MIDREN-842945 format. One line per 8 residues: for each residue z negated, x, y negated of C-alpha. Coordinates in nm, 4 decimals, padded with zeros to 6 digits. Layout:
<recs>
Z X Y; ...
</recs>
This chain:
<recs>
-06.1044 00.9073 -01.4122; -06.3119 00.8289 -01.6860; -06.6593 00.9750 -01.7001; -06.9794 00.8879 -01.8706; -07.2794 01.0400 -01.9758; -07.5242 00.9696 -01.7489; -07.8260 00.8696 -02.0053; -08.0561 01.1543 -02.0871
-07.9921 01.3253 -01.7714; -07.6274 01.4565 -01.9401; -07.4112 01.4288 -01.6343; -07.0579 01.3270 -01.7025; -07.0594 01.0605 -01.4158; -06.7046 00.9315 -01.2712; -06.7419 00.5714 -01.3820; -06.6742 00.4639 -00.9986
-06.9865 00.5862 -00.7957; -06.9395 00.6329 -00.4366; -07.1463 00.3827 -00.2828; -07.2468 00.6125 00.0432; -07.3490 00.2908 00.2628; -07.0049 00.2624 00.3457; -07.0998 00.5548 00.5868; -07.3686 00.3972 00.7609
-07.1891 00.2972 01.0506; -06.8558 00.5058 01.0868; -06.7998 00.8326 01.2968; -06.7481 01.1486 01.1151; -06.3876 01.1550 01.0690; -06.3703 00.8473 00.9086; -06.6595 00.9697 00.6665; -06.4770 01.2895 00.5880
-06.1678 01.1039 00.5302; -06.3576 00.8602 00.3006; -06.5270 01.1424 00.1065; -06.2432 01.3599 00.0573; -06.0419 01.0190 -00.0647; -06.3282 01.0103 -00.3250; -06.3084 01.3418 -00.4237; -05.9463 01.3504 -00.4845
-05.9695 01.0123 -00.7035; -06.2176 01.2338 -00.9270; -06.5241 01.0704 -00.8104; -06.8279 01.3103 -00.8660; -07.1387 01.0862 -00.8172; -07.2397 01.0229 -00.4699; -07.5147 00.7443 -00.3958; -07.6499 00.7026 -00.0668
-08.0120 00.5979 00.0895; -08.2300 00.6720 00.3593; -08.1984 00.3174 00.4735; -07.8105 00.3518 00.4964; -07.8067 00.4108 00.8828; -07.6078 00.7253 00.9698; -07.4820 00.7916 00.6086; -07.7141 01.0831 00.5038
-07.6079 01.2385 00.8277; -07.2351 01.1958 00.7302; -07.2818 01.3345 00.4003; -07.4826 01.6076 00.5202; -07.1875 01.8402 00.6963; -06.9895 01.8453 00.3525; -07.2917 01.9657 00.1396; -07.1850 02.3291 00.1602
-06.8864 02.2815 00.0526; -06.9218 02.0238 -00.2130; -07.2850 02.0260 -00.3323; -07.2042 02.1903 -00.6765; -06.9183 01.9693 -00.7411; -07.1169 01.6373 -00.7247; -07.4105 01.4500 -00.8592; -07.5999 01.3494 -00.5404
-07.8514 01.0753 -00.5420; -08.0663 00.9033 -00.2575; -08.3187 00.6438 -00.2085; -08.6320 00.5906 -00.0350; -08.7342 00.2487 00.0446; -09.0760 00.3126 00.1618; -09.3640 00.1958 -00.0462; -09.6912 00.4341 00.0167
-09.7114 00.8070 -00.0713; -09.7450 00.9354 00.2767; -09.4355 00.7691 00.3983; -09.2140 00.8152 00.0936; -09.2955 01.2014 00.0928; -09.2048 01.2047 00.4703; -08.8939 01.0092 00.3812; -08.7738 01.2375 00.0865
-08.8096 01.5585 00.2956; -08.5992 01.3817 00.5880; -08.3489 01.2988 00.3493; -08.3061 01.6706 00.2359; -08.2988 01.7853 00.5981; -08.0098 01.5049 00.6468; -07.8204 01.5697 00.3412; -07.8188 01.9666 00.4319
-07.9656 02.0413 00.0675; -08.2545 02.1975 -00.0784; -08.2616 01.9071 -00.3675; -08.1288 01.5650 -00.4842; -08.0327 01.5090 -00.8519; -08.1575 01.1593 -00.8497; -08.4479 00.9747 -00.5871; -08.4441 00.5973 -00.6438
-08.7255 00.3750 -00.5412; -08.4733 00.1598 -00.3134; -08.4700 -00.2136 -00.3581; -08.7396 -00.2970 -00.5790; -08.6542 -00.6582 -00.6266; -08.9708 -00.8336 -00.6880; -09.2952 -00.7745 -00.8715; -09.4783 -00.7477 -00.5406
-09.2762 -00.4349 -00.4153; -09.3031 -00.3019 -00.7997; -09.6817 -00.3266 -00.7368; -09.6481 -00.1305 -00.4087; -09.4222 00.1329 -00.5678; -09.6068 00.2011 -00.8977; -09.9689 00.1596 -00.7644; -10.2116 00.4053 -00.6456
-10.1019 00.6144 -00.3542; -09.7554 00.4353 -00.3889; -09.4026 00.5806 -00.3236; -09.3571 00.6867 -00.6771; -09.6367 00.9265 -00.6676; -09.4330 01.0820 -00.3902; -09.1075 01.0971 -00.6497; -09.3281 01.2484 -00.9261
-09.4289 01.5240 -00.6831; -09.0921 01.5902 -00.5295; -08.9794 01.6483 -00.9015; -09.2544 01.8618 -00.9814; -09.1876 02.1039 -00.6804; -08.7915 02.0759 -00.7537; -08.6817 01.8759 -00.4539; -08.5464 01.5932 -00.6931
-08.4515 01.6324 -01.0492; -08.4736 01.2609 -01.1660; -08.6277 00.9639 -01.0447; -08.4867 00.6023 -01.0610; -08.5132 00.2329 -00.9315; -08.2867 00.0028 -00.7678; -08.2690 -00.3310 -00.6444; -08.0919 -00.6726 -00.5747
-08.1750 -01.0390 -00.6323; -08.1500 -01.2629 -00.9337; -08.4670 -01.1346 -01.0291; -08.3844 -00.7714 -01.0217; -08.2949 -00.7094 -01.4299; -08.6470 -00.8747 -01.4909; -08.7938 -00.6748 -01.2353; -08.6665 -00.3252 -01.3602
-08.7380 -00.4290 -01.7000; -09.1342 -00.4588 -01.6087; -09.0668 -00.0943 -01.4082; -08.9533 00.0666 -01.7463; -09.2592 -00.0421 -01.9070; -09.4859 00.0885 -01.6165; -09.2838 00.4273 -01.5986; -09.0132 00.6029 -01.7830
-08.7493 00.5925 -01.5153; -08.4675 00.8283 -01.5649; -08.2146 00.5418 -01.4144; -08.1606 00.1957 -01.3220; -07.9340 00.0505 -01.0480; -07.9303 -00.3488 -01.1133; -07.6739 -00.5841 -01.0218; -07.3793 -00.6948 -01.2445
-07.0626 -00.8790 -01.2113; -06.8958 -01.1555 -01.4024; -07.0247 -01.4714 -01.1941; -07.3849 -01.3281 -01.2463; -07.3180 -01.2845 -01.6264; -07.2794 -01.6773 -01.6668; -07.6015 -01.7580 -01.5398; -07.8155 -01.8022 -01.8604
-08.1236 -01.6819 -01.7361; -07.9637 -01.3565 -01.5558; -07.7642 -01.2952 -01.8702; -08.0997 -01.2913 -02.1069; -08.2681 -01.0916 -01.8422; -07.9777 -00.8181 -01.8100; -07.9599 -00.7922 -02.2259; -08.3187 -00.7275 -02.2266
-08.3122 -00.4695 -01.9651; -08.0178 -00.3140 -02.1808; -08.2243 -00.2805 -02.4898; -08.4966 -00.1229 -02.2872; -08.2468 00.1267 -02.1394; -08.1045 00.1848 -02.4593; -08.4605 00.2704 -02.6296; -08.5284 00.5166 -02.3528
-08.1892 00.6837 -02.3267; -08.1828 00.6342 -01.9256; -07.8808 00.5783 -01.7181; -07.7925 00.2129 -01.6461; -07.5587 00.2037 -01.3112; -07.4689 -00.1430 -01.1416; -07.4015 -00.2871 -00.7942; -07.2051 -00.5955 -00.6613
-06.9328 -00.5955 -00.8902; -06.6926 -00.7008 -00.6586; -06.9300 -00.9219 -00.4416; -06.7382 -01.2549 -00.4029; -06.9714 -01.4860 -00.2108; -07.2002 -01.4849 00.0788; -07.0295 -01.4600 00.4251; -07.0471 -01.8580 00.5590
-07.1701 -01.9639 00.8874; -06.8658 -01.8868 01.1604; -06.6957 -01.6847 00.9603; -06.5473 -01.3421 01.0848; -06.6923 -01.0934 00.9078; -06.4081 -00.8596 00.8322; -06.5798 -00.6041 00.6440; -06.9092 -00.3882 00.6798
-07.0481 -00.5305 00.3464; -07.3301 -00.8154 00.3800; -07.1331 -01.0233 00.1244; -06.7714 -01.1254 00.1576; -06.5927 -00.8831 -00.1043; -06.3073 -00.9611 -00.3158; -06.0311 -00.7647 -00.1284; -05.6964 -00.8682 -00.3329
-05.5774 -00.6013 -00.5658; -05.5386 -00.8487 -00.8566; -05.9506 -00.9579 -00.8486; -06.0465 -00.6108 -00.7787; -05.8813 -00.4867 -01.0696; -06.0083 -00.8056 -01.2876; -06.3665 -00.7205 -01.1974; -06.3522 -00.3713 -01.2580
-06.1962 -00.4494 -01.5848; -06.4539 -00.6985 -01.7237; -06.7273 -00.4735 -01.6124; -06.6123 -00.1470 -01.7104; -06.4147 -00.2644 -02.0784; -06.6757 -00.4889 -02.1739; -06.9817 -00.3135 -02.0930; -06.9993 00.0341 -02.2607
-07.3876 00.0566 -02.1695; -07.2920 00.0929 -01.8090; -07.2509 00.4494 -01.6702; -07.1005 00.3651 -01.3696; -07.0724 00.0897 -01.0827; -07.1344 00.1590 -00.6987; -06.8315 00.1491 -00.4742; -06.8482 -00.1269 -00.2221
-07.0009 -00.0291 00.1131; -06.6771 -00.0653 00.3114; -06.4732 00.2560 00.3311; -06.1413 00.0393 00.3505; -06.2024 -00.0662 -00.0156; -06.2385 00.2516 -00.1667; -05.8856 00.2589 -00.2620; -05.8503 -00.0739 -00.4246
-06.1371 00.0083 -00.6455; -05.9761 00.3551 -00.7625; -05.6562 00.1782 -00.8316; -05.8733 -00.0884 -01.0319; -06.0070 00.1639 -01.2333; -05.6667 00.3206 -01.3166; -05.5128 00.0054 -01.4015; -05.7935 -00.1711 -01.5839
-05.6807 -00.0574 -01.9343; -05.4170 -00.3529 -01.9470; -05.6887 -00.5960 -01.9204; -05.9342 -00.7258 -02.1974; -06.2912 -00.8378 -02.0422; -06.1730 -01.1826 -02.1602; -05.8478 -01.1717 -01.9845; -06.0167 -01.0525 -01.6748
-06.2446 -01.3307 -01.6829; -05.9666 -01.5735 -01.6896; -05.8562 -01.4193 -01.3855; -06.1919 -01.4596 -01.2085; -06.2262 -01.8066 -01.2931; -05.9034 -01.8882 -01.0388; -06.1321 -01.7726 -00.7643; -06.3217 -02.1469 -00.6610
-06.5457 -01.9845 -00.4135; -06.6810 -01.7220 -00.6544; -07.0550 -01.7254 -00.6606; -07.3505 -01.5252 -00.6762; -07.4415 -01.3408 -00.3722; -07.7812 -01.3692 -00.4099; -07.7504 -01.7298 -00.3032; -07.8442 -01.6782 00.0585
-07.8921 -01.3177 00.1290; -07.9448 -01.1742 00.5012; -08.3074 -01.1159 00.5735
</recs>
C-alpha cells in the first residue's frame, strides 16, 4: 500500500487510515478480525475516538502486540480543560498504551465550537499539557459539515495544529464554496507543513426516511466496487496534498476500500469523476445530518 509523509510529523502513513469508528458496536472477535485485515493490507495508521462507543476498548487488547507497528490517533470531543484532560487519560487506559501519536480536537464543525476549544480553559489547553507531559506527541483538529474546511482554516490561524482531518469527496468538490474553502485550507496546510487527512470519501448520500440501514455508518455509503474504486482514485490520484483517508465506519466495507486502493492506478481523476457522475442519488452527506 502506498505511504505518504504525514506532514511535519514525518511518519510514512498508509494512504488508507483505519477508521476505528467501525469497532464501536462490534464484539471483540469481529474487531480482532478487522484489525488483522487492516494490518495484513499494509495499513499502519489507526484513528479512533473516545466518542466511538466501545472502539477504544476493542483496540486496546491488541496494543501490546501492535503498538510499535502503528501510528495511533484518538480524539476528544469534550470542550473544557477538565473534561478533556480526564478523557485523554481515560483513552490511554482504554487503549492500553502510555501515549498516543496524535490527539485530535473532535467534531469542531463551527466557530462556536472552535471558540470553546481554543478559549481559556478549553480542551486545547488540556491537549497541550498532555503533549508537554509526553502523553501525546501531536495535536490535531477534525470536523464534519460543509463549513468544516473554513472552520479548520480559522483553527490554524489560532493554533499551529499538527494535523487537520476534514471532509472531501467528489460531490463536495463540485460545490463552488466548498471547493474554495478547501483550496484555502490546503494553502495554509502547505505553509505550516501540517498533515491533511480526509473523511467521507465513499459517502453516497443520507439514509432516506423508511430506508433500511444496512451498514453502521450514519450515511449511506458506496458499496459497489466500481464506485468505491472510482471515489478512491478520484481522491488519492488527484489530491497529492492528502496524506490519507479514513476508511468507513463499517468493518464490512474495509475489504472493498483495500481493493480500491490497489486498483486505483488504472483510473485518472477525470475518468473516476465520470464514473461517479453515473450515480443519480449522489449528494453531500451534510444535507441532513443526524443529530
